[in-house]
C-alpha positions in Angstrom: 85.0 195.5 209.8 87.5 198.1 210.5 91.3 198.0 210.3 92.9 200.9 212.2 96.6 200.5 212.2 97.7 202.2 215.5 100.0 199.4 216.7 102.8 201.6 218.0 103.0 201.6 221.8 100.5 198.9 222.3 103.1 196.3 223.1 104.8 198.2 225.9 102.9 196.3 228.5 102.4 193.2 226.4 105.3 191.1 227.7 104.2 191.3 231.3 100.5 191.0 230.5 100.8 188.0 228.2 103.4 186.0 230.1 100.9 183.5 231.6 101.8 179.8 231.6 99.8 176.9 230.4 97.8 175.2 233.1 98.8 171.7 233.9 95.1 170.8 234.3 92.9 169.4 231.6 92.0 172.0 229.0 88.6 173.6 229.4 85.8 172.4 227.2 85.4 175.9 225.7 87.4 178.3 223.6 87.3 182.1 223.6 87.2 183.5 220.1 87.9 187.2 219.6 87.1 188.0 216.0 85.8 190.6 213.5 82.1 191.5 213.8 79.9 190.0 211.1 82.5 187.5 210.0 81.8 184.1 211.8 78.6 182.3 210.8 76.6 181.0 213.8 76.1 177.8 212.0 79.9 177.2 211.9 80.1 177.7 215.6 77.1 175.5 216.3 78.5 172.7 214.1 81.9 172.8 215.8 80.3 172.6 219.3 77.9 169.8 218.3 80.8 167.7 217.0 83.4 168.4 219.6 81.5 169.4 222.7 83.7 172.5 222.9 81.7 175.7 223.5 82.7 178.7 221.5 82.5 182.1 223.3 82.5 184.6 220.4 83.3 188.2 221.2 83.5 190.7 218.3 85.7 193.7 217.7 85.7 196.4 215.0 89.4 197.1 214.5 92.8 195.5 215.0 93.6 198.3 217.4 90.6 197.4 219.6 91.6 193.8 219.5 95.2 194.5 220.5 94.2 196.8 223.3 91.9 194.2 224.8 94.4 191.4 224.3 97.2 193.2 226.2 95.0 194.5 228.9 94.8 191.0 230.5 91.1 191.5 231.2 90.3 188.4 229.2 92.4 185.6 227.8 91.6 184.4 224.3 92.3 181.2 222.6 91.8 182.5 219.1 92.1 185.9 217.5 91.5 186.9 213.9 94.1 189.6 213.0 94.8 191.1 209.7 98.2 190.6 208.0 100.1 193.5 209.4 98.8 192.9 212.9 100.0 189.3 212.7 103.4 190.5 211.7 103.5 192.9 214.7 102.4 190.1 217.1 105.0 187.7 215.8 107.8 190.4 216.3 106.7 190.7 219.9 106.5 186.9 220.5 102.8 187.1 221.3 101.6 184.2 219.3 102.0 180.4 219.7 103.2 178.4 216.8 100.6 176.1 215.3 101.2 172.4 215.6 100.3 171.5 212.0 100.0 167.8 212.9 96.8 168.8 214.8 95.5 170.9 211.8 95.7 168.3 209.0 93.2 170.2 206.9 95.8 172.9 206.5 96.6 170.9 203.3 93.6 172.7 201.8 95.1 176.2 202.1 96.2 177.5 198.7 99.9 177.9 198.2 99.5 181.6 197.4 98.2 182.1 201.0 101.2 180.4 202.7 104.6 182.0 203.5 103.3 185.5 203.0 105.4 188.4 204.3 103.5 188.7 207.5 104.1 185.0 208.4 107.0 184.0 206.1 107.6 180.6 207.7 103.8 179.9 207.9 104.1 179.0 211.6 101.5 181.1 213.3 98.4 181.7 211.3 95.5 180.0 209.4 94.0 182.2 206.7 90.2 182.8 207.3 89.3 185.0 204.3 91.2 187.3 202.0 89.9 190.2 200.0 90.6 193.6 198.5 89.6 197.2 199.0 88.1 198.8 195.9 85.6 201.2 194.4 81.9 200.5 194.2 79.8 202.5 191.7 76.1 202.6 191.4 76.2 202.6 187.6 72.6 203.8 187.3 73.7 207.0 189.1 77.3 207.4 188.1 77.8 206.9 184.3 81.3 208.3 184.0 84.3 205.9 183.8 85.7 205.4 187.3 89.1 203.6 187.5 91.2 205.5 190.0 91.0 207.1 193.4 90.9 210.7 192.1 87.9 209.7 190.0 85.9 209.0 193.2 86.9 212.2 195.1 85.5 214.8 192.7 83.5 217.8 193.7 80.5 216.6 191.7 80.2 213.6 193.9 80.3 215.6 197.1 77.9 214.2 199.7 77.4 211.0 197.6 80.5 209.1 198.8 80.9 206.4 201.4 84.4 205.2 202.5 85.8 202.9 205.1 86.3 204.5 208.5 89.9 203.4 208.6 92.8 205.9 208.5 95.4 203.4 207.2 93.2 202.6 204.3 92.4 206.2 203.5 96.0 207.2 203.6 96.9 204.3 201.3 94.6 205.6 198.6 96.2 209.0 198.8 99.6 207.4 198.5 98.4 205.5 195.5 97.3 208.7 193.8 100.9 210.0 193.9 102.4 206.8 192.7 103.4 205.4 196.2 102.7 201.9 197.5 100.5 201.4 200.6 103.6 200.7 202.8 105.6 203.8 201.6 104.8 205.5 204.8 107.4 208.0 206.0 107.1 211.5 207.5 107.9 212.9 204.0 105.2 210.9 202.2 102.7 211.8 204.9 103.3 215.4 204.3 102.8 214.9 200.6 99.4 213.3 201.1 98.0 215.9 203.6 96.8 218.3 200.9 95.2 215.4 199.0 93.3 214.3 202.1 92.3 217.9 202.8 90.6 218.0 199.4 89.1 214.5 199.6 87.7 214.2 203.1 85.2 217.1 203.0 83.5 215.3 200.0 82.7 212.2 202.1 79.2 211.7 203.4 79.5 208.4 205.3 82.4 206.8 207.1 81.5 203.1 207.7 83.8 200.1 208.1 81.2 197.7 209.5 78.6 197.8 206.8 79.5 200.4 204.0 77.1 198.5 201.7 74.1 199.8 203.6 74.4 203.5 202.5 74.7 202.3 198.9 71.8 199.9 199.1 69.6 202.6 200.7 70.5 205.1 198.0 72.1 207.5 200.5 75.3 207.5 198.4 76.2 206.5 194.9 79.9 205.7 195.0 82.3 204.5 197.6 85.5 202.6 198.6 84.7 199.4 200.5 85.7 195.9 201.4 85.4 193.4 198.6 83.0 191.2 200.5 80.6 194.1 201.0 80.9 194.8 197.3 80.2 191.2 196.5 76.9 191.3 198.5 76.0 194.5 196.7 76.6 192.8 193.3 74.5 189.9 194.4 71.7 192.3 195.3 71.9 194.2 192.0 74.5 194.0 189.2 74.2 197.8 188.9 76.8 198.0 191.7 80.1 197.7 189.8 83.3 196.8 191.6 86.5 198.4 190.3 90.1 197.8 191.5 91.9 201.2 191.0 94.6 201.1 188.5 97.1 202.6 191.0 96.8 199.4 193.0 94.8 198.2 195.9 95.1 196.7 199.4 94.8 192.9 199.5 94.1 191.9 203.1 94.4 188.5 204.6 92.5 187.9 207.9 93.7 184.8 209.8 93.2 182.8 212.9 96.0 182.9 215.4 96.6 181.7 219.0 97.7 184.2 221.6 100.7 183.2 223.7 98.7 182.9 226.9 95.7 181.0 225.4 94.1 178.8 228.0 93.1 176.1 225.5 95.4 176.0 222.5 94.3 172.4 221.8 90.7 173.5 221.4 91.9 176.5 219.3 93.7 174.2 216.8 90.7 171.9 216.7 88.6 174.9 215.6 91.3 175.8 213.0 91.1 172.3 211.6 87.3 172.4 211.6 87.0 175.6 209.6 89.5 174.3 207.0 87.1 171.5 206.0 85.9 172.3 202.5 82.2 172.0 203.4 82.6 174.2 206.4 84.8 176.8 204.6 82.1 176.9 201.9 79.5 177.9 204.5 81.7 180.9 205.5 81.9 182.0 201.9 78.2 181.8 201.5 77.6 184.3 204.3 80.7 186.4 203.8 81.7 186.3 200.1 85.3 187.3 200.3 88.1 185.4 198.5 88.3 182.0 200.0 91.9 180.8 200.6 90.7 177.2 200.8 91.2 175.6 197.4 89.0 172.6 198.1 86.2 174.9 199.3 86.6 177.0 196.1 85.8 173.9 194.1 82.5 173.6 195.8 81.4 177.2 195.1 78.6 177.8 192.6 79.4 179.4 189.3 77.6 182.5 190.5 79.9 182.7 193.5 83.1 182.1 191.5 82.1 184.7 188.9 81.3 187.4 191.4 83.9 190.1 190.3 84.3 191.4 193.8 85.0 188.0 195.4 87.3 186.8 192.6 88.4 189.8 190.5 89.2 189.0 186.9 92.5 189.7 185.2 95.7 190.4 187.1 95.0 193.3 189.4 97.7 195.1 191.2 97.3 194.1 194.9 99.6 194.5 197.9 99.3 193.6 201.6 99.9 196.0 204.4 103.0 195.7 206.5 103.6 196.7 210.1 104.7 200.3 210.0 105.3 200.8 213.7 105.0 204.3 215.1 104.0 205.8 211.7 100.6 204.3 212.3 100.0 206.8 215.1 100.8 209.7 212.8 98.3 208.3 210.2 95.6 208.1 212.8 96.2 211.6 214.0 96.3 213.1 210.5 93.0 211.6 209.4 91.2 212.1 212.8 92.2 215.8 212.9 91.1 216.4 209.3 87.8 214.7 209.8 87.2 216.9 212.9 88.0 220.0 210.9 85.8 219.0 208.0 
């Protein structure tokens, strides 16, 4: 997965592109799902189709930016999308999502209270949480024996060429902000100037940028340390407990990826049927089995094995400092430019 935050300007054409009306005809017996790559088990899709007769056309994207660009282009109309929290916030601001009719999603009762009424959807009107997670440090403890508990510990000269990080400018900048005591949403022209020298030091040390499967470089032994999605870290831990997951003491990003219905969805009824289906505990458990992030479905959590519940990446112990991303408007463009330019120079 990849969460690039370049939302500024993407809605300039959205109003005209997404102003389609609902057809008076019977809804089609299919839904178009536009979601993250490697995030929706085929068994879940097949089970939904077998039960309802509704075909699911699953198209994948690698970033919120890619999803938004395709959404507003009008080239394809989608019934369901799977944005991250700050993208949902931006879509709500622009009136680009349909409210969910909760009477048609009765399994929403299984959503944990801590995943409702969050800042990106404060009235809990537009989104159904799919999976949550964090972004933290993974260490191959057989290769890296020093204590690692903050971002500066990762970006040391002695680890040059041994580091994998997410290919995601917003994430990378948030780590630099954390290193100077700022939160992930403290994004201003002034704070961006402050983090530039930090990034100039850090980025040349990185060997691999990978948001889709950062675990691969660690499993293959190409790198020994990295900053990755918690679900990737959980898979690494399951492969070998030598891969330790650490949430940096400065604080870390907690993301919430959710299902939402675009304003021009051809089949919102089918979309809500899919929402309700994935909120069944037994179905939600299947998603956790393939993608071991933090499951927001409390009834599904009860069905997880002790090994799944005790995976420190899926369910971090203690009380870690976590914060969600907010929509930062045009500052996202500056973030992308800074990181892209520095990577090109490095």
